[in-house]
C-alpha distance (Angstrom), angle and dihedral (degrees) to the residues before:
residue distance angle dihedral
M1 . . .
Q2 3.80 . .
S3 3.83 123.9 .
T4 3.73 99.8 -178.7
A5 3.83 96.6 100.2
C6 3.86 143.4 2.6
A7 3.72 132.0 -178.4
I8 3.69 129.1 -139.9
T9 3.86 133.1 -170.5
M10 3.80 140.7 158.0
L11 3.75 128.4 -140.1
R12 3.75 144.7 156.6
D13 3.76 111.0 -153.8
D14 3.87 107.2 -24.1
L15 3.82 94.1 130.4
F16 3.75 93.3 156.3
F17 3.80 89.7 61.5
L18 3.76 97.2 34.7
E19 3.85 91.2 60.1
I20 3.87 89.2 54.2
W21 3.97 90.2 44.6
L22 3.74 91.2 50.8
R23 3.73 95.2 46.4
H24 3.85 91.3 48.3
Y25 3.82 100.9 43.3
G26 3.82 98.7 20.9
E27 3.73 95.5 58.0
M28 3.82 95.3 39.7
L29 3.94 101.5 42.0
G30 3.70 99.2 22.0
R31 3.76 121.1 -105.6
E32 3.74 89.9 -102.7
N33 3.88 85.6 68.3
C34 3.88 93.6 50.9
Y35 3.76 120.8 94.9
V36 3.84 118.5 -160.8
I37 3.70 119.5 -173.3
A38 3.81 104.1 -156.0
H39 3.76 108.0 -153.5
G40 3.92 103.4 -153.8
R41 3.76 94.4 6.9
E42 3.73 93.3 -110.7
P43 3.78 112.6 -166.4
E44 3.88 93.7 -131.0
V45 3.80 90.0 55.6
L46 3.86 92.3 46.3
E47 3.86 90.4 50.1
M48 3.79 95.3 45.8
A49 3.84 94.2 45.6
K50 3.85 94.6 49.6
G51 3.82 110.7 144.8
C52 3.73 91.4 30.2
N53 3.77 125.8 102.0
I54 3.94 100.7 -98.1
V55 3.67 121.7 -163.5
G56 3.79 109.2 -168.9
I57 3.82 118.5 -158.5
P58 3.79 132.7 176.7
G59 3.85 114.6 -79.4
D60 3.83 98.4 -143.0
H61 3.83 112.9 144.0
H62 3.75 113.7 -117.6
K63 3.86 129.7 176.8
N64 3.91 89.7 -132.1
F65 3.75 95.9 43.5
D66 3.82 92.7 124.6
M67 3.76 90.3 57.1
K68 3.79 91.6 48.2
R69 3.85 91.0 45.2
W70 3.82 91.5 57.4
R71 3.69 95.2 45.0
L72 3.69 89.3 58.3
M73 3.95 94.0 42.3
N74 3.89 89.6 49.6
N75 3.79 92.4 55.0
L76 3.82 94.0 42.9
V77 3.89 92.5 50.0
M78 3.90 90.2 49.8
G79 3.77 90.7 50.1
L80 3.75 94.1 45.6
N81 3.82 90.8 48.6
A82 3.83 86.5 68.9
Y83 3.84 89.2 65.2
Y84 3.81 105.0 30.7
K85 3.75 133.3 51.3
H86 3.77 91.7 -134.9
V87 3.74 134.8 16.8
I88 3.85 120.0 -157.2
V89 3.81 112.3 -154.8
G90 3.68 133.2 178.5
D91 3.88 148.6 104.0
V92 3.81 118.7 -52.7
D93 3.85 91.9 -106.0
E94 3.83 92.6 54.6
L95 3.81 118.4 84.8
V96 3.80 129.8 174.3
V97 3.87 115.9 -135.8
V98 3.81 131.6 -176.7
D99 3.71 116.8 -134.4
P100 3.89 104.5 -99.8
A101 3.82 87.6 -134.1
E102 3.82 86.6 76.2
G103 3.78 89.2 66.7
K104 3.85 89.9 -135.6
T105 3.79 138.8 102.4
L106 3.85 116.4 -122.4
L107 3.84 89.3 -103.4
E108 3.74 92.1 52.0
W109 3.93 89.8 46.0
L110 3.92 88.4 49.1
E111 3.86 91.6 50.4
G112 3.81 89.5 65.4
A113 3.82 99.0 35.9
P114 3.72 117.1 104.8
D115 3.92 114.5 -111.5
R116 3.75 128.8 -142.4
R117 3.86 86.4 72.2
I118 3.80 142.6 95.1
Y119 3.82 115.5 -129.3
T120 3.78 120.6 -150.3
P121 3.91 114.1 -162.6
V122 3.76 117.3 -159.9
G123 3.79 110.2 -98.2
L124 3.74 116.7 -120.5
E125 3.79 122.1 -175.3
V126 3.84 110.6 -144.4
L127 3.89 107.1 -142.0
H128 3.83 126.9 -158.8
M129 3.81 104.3 -134.0
I130 3.79 94.0 -153.8
D131 3.84 92.1 -170.0
R132 3.81 94.7 59.1
E133 3.82 111.5 15.1
E134 3.81 106.9 71.8
E135 3.87 96.5 153.6
P136 3.82 108.4 102.0
V137 3.85 121.1 -124.9
G138 3.85 106.1 -100.7
D139 3.83 132.1 139.6
R140 3.79 86.6 -6.2
V141 3.88 136.4 31.2
L142 3.77 102.2 -167.5
G143 3.76 107.5 67.0
P144 3.84 98.1 37.5
R145 3.83 82.6 47.8
R146 3.83 116.6 45.2
H147 3.80 108.0 156.5
V148 3.77 130.1 83.3
R149 3.78 141.8 165.6
V150 3.70 127.2 -149.4
A151 3.76 112.7 -96.4
P152 3.87 113.7 -170.1
H153 3.89 89.3 -177.9
Y154 3.61 87.1 66.6
S155 3.79 99.5 42.1
K156 3.89 85.4 103.7
P157 3.79 131.0 177.1
C158 3.81 90.1 -117.8
I159 3.74 107.7 146.9
V160 3.71 107.9 73.7
S161 3.79 132.0 -175.1
V162 3.83 100.5 151.1
G163 3.78 133.8 69.7
T164 3.78 108.8 -96.7
K165 3.73 143.5 126.3
I166 3.86 120.4 -99.9
A167 3.85 116.3 -148.5
R168 3.79 120.1 -126.3
G169 3.87 110.6 -77.2
G170 3.81 89.9 26.3
H171 3.87 94.6 -101.4
F172 3.86 96.7 122.7
T173 3.75 145.1 28.2
Q174 3.81 137.3 -170.1
F175 3.86 89.0 -117.2
E176 3.85 105.6 117.6
K177 3.83 97.5 -153.1
L178 3.81 129.3 77.4
F179 3.76 122.7 -142.2
T180 3.85 117.5 178.2
P181 3.79 107.3 165.7
D182 3.75 112.6 -158.2
P183 3.89 97.3 -124.0
L184 3.89 93.5 54.0
Y185 3.85 122.9 98.8
L186 3.73 130.9 167.4
F187 3.72 110.2 -151.3
H188 3.83 116.0 -154.0
L189 3.89 112.8 -155.5
K190 3.77 103.1 -167.7
F191 3.83 90.6 114.0
V192 3.81 97.7 32.4
D193 3.84 95.3 110.2
F194 3.80 129.4 18.9
G195 3.78 96.0 -144.8
A196 3.82 92.9 48.5
Y197 3.79 91.5 46.6
T198 3.82 93.2 57.5
A199 3.83 92.9 45.2
V200 3.93 92.5 50.3
M201 3.77 91.9 46.9
D202 3.76 92.0 50.4
R203 3.88 91.3 53.4
R204 3.91 89.9 45.8
N205 3.69 93.4 50.1
A206 3.79 88.3 51.7
V207 3.70 92.5 53.1
T208 3.90 93.0 54.7
Q209 3.75 89.7 46.2
A210 3.88 89.7 53.9
V211 3.85 90.1 49.3
N212 3.76 87.3 55.6
V213 3.79 99.5 -149.1
E214 3.87 114.4 160.1
N215 3.75 95.3 -162.4
I216 3.90 124.5 47.9
R217 3.79 89.4 -148.5
D218 3.91 89.4 62.7
A219 3.84 93.5 61.3
A220 3.80 132.8 70.4
I221 3.77 88.3 -139.3
G222 3.69 125.4 113.5
R223 3.84 113.7 -94.7
H224 3.83 92.0 -128.3
W225 3.89 86.8 65.3
F226 3.86 90.9 69.8
A227 3.84 121.6 86.7
E228 3.85 92.6 -134.8
A229 3.81 90.1 60.6
R230 3.80 92.8 45.5
G231 3.78 105.6 86.0
E232 3.79 124.1 -167.9
D233 3.78 110.8 -40.7
R234 3.90 98.9 -142.6
A235 3.80 92.0 44.5
V236 3.86 89.4 56.4
F237 3.89 91.9 55.0
D238 3.82 93.6 40.8
A239 3.82 89.2 57.4
F240 3.74 91.3 59.0
T241 3.80 91.3 63.6
A242 3.76 91.1 58.6
M243 3.81 94.9 55.9
P244 3.77 115.2 113.6
L245 3.80 113.0 -105.3
Q246 3.85 117.7 -129.7
A247 3.79 119.2 -133.3
E248 3.83 94.2 -138.1
F249 3.88 134.6 37.5
N250 3.96 99.9 -135.4
M251 3.73 119.1 145.9
R252 3.82 97.6 174.8
P253 3.83 92.9 96.5
V254 3.86 85.9 54.9
R255 3.70 93.7 52.5
R256 3.83 91.5 47.7
A257 3.70 89.5 52.5
M258 3.80 91.5 52.2
H259 3.86 90.9 53.2
R260 3.81 94.3 44.7
S261 3.73 91.8 57.4
W262 3.81 97.9 38.9
Q263 3.85 108.7 133.2
E264 3.85 143.2 136.0
R265 3.78 114.9 -74.0
G266 3.73 99.4 -120.5
K267 3.80 112.3 -77.5
T268 3.84 95.9 -37.7
G269 3.85 96.8 102.7
F270 3.82 89.8 -118.5
W271 3.80 127.5 115.5
Q272 3.85 129.4 -137.1
F273 3.73 147.8 172.3
D274 3.85 127.2 -146.1
R275 3.78 115.2 -81.5
P276 3.80 107.1 -155.5
D277 3.80 123.3 176.3
Y278 3.78 114.3 -100.0
E279 3.76 114.5 -157.4
Q280 3.79 99.0 -179.5
L281 3.75 124.2 107.0
Y282 3.82 124.6 -138.2
Q283 3.63 131.4 -166.5
L284 3.92 114.3 -142.5
P285 3.78 116.3 -122.6
E286 3.77 113.5 -105.3
R287 3.75 89.6 -108.3
F288 3.82 88.9 77.4
N289 3.80 91.9 60.1
G290 3.77 108.6 120.2
A291 3.93 94.3 8.1
L292 3.59 88.2 115.8
């Protein structure tokens, strides 16, 4: 039984993404090394995650649920670090992938990676180009979906092997050094499928309605969960098709920009890099097909 790496996530009813998460991490790390926090103990989640370590928690809606969620995640990550060399932590629609050019799986790469660090993969948002990608996402994501945009908001410090505090949302830590290995990417799947996107947003809007918060600023919940910040779904995806396509897939300039802007986040104790908007579209090289 390997103790190099485990993965931990928390979800309520995102079965579409949980299936992908389990296939990616469950097959690579072993389900016995996957930790699923089941918010609400929904039977479908418990059934799908069989073989994993399931932590069931009450499903009450609360305006500060994201704050409470990351308090729990922080403590579990720190505890698991006593037993694993690396702990991979993130939302269920965020998955770390090693560039297939390395010739290694993520587990194999982590076996040789130094510990006492936090690794921050470059975040790439996988986009469903509805005008040219008709094949549905099934047993694989990359292949049916080939287009990405750089997403600094999802370049998260998500592979942890040192004691630290992770900020709400997983965007920052109190670790003062930045490690961004070239082969590591974090794929964010929010926009990976138009149908799945609309279903997820419907559920999240229902959660914020149940919390009954009149002002977004009064809740420790991501702004994108609220109906008034949603926009028109089809227009969101249509806009992807108009983005300029880059001739080369090269993320080294992105990593250099992260390091150049690395600094303390005010007096919070956390560290950050700049997170500019990237409007360019990239097509993943064919070697990524089936990597996720």
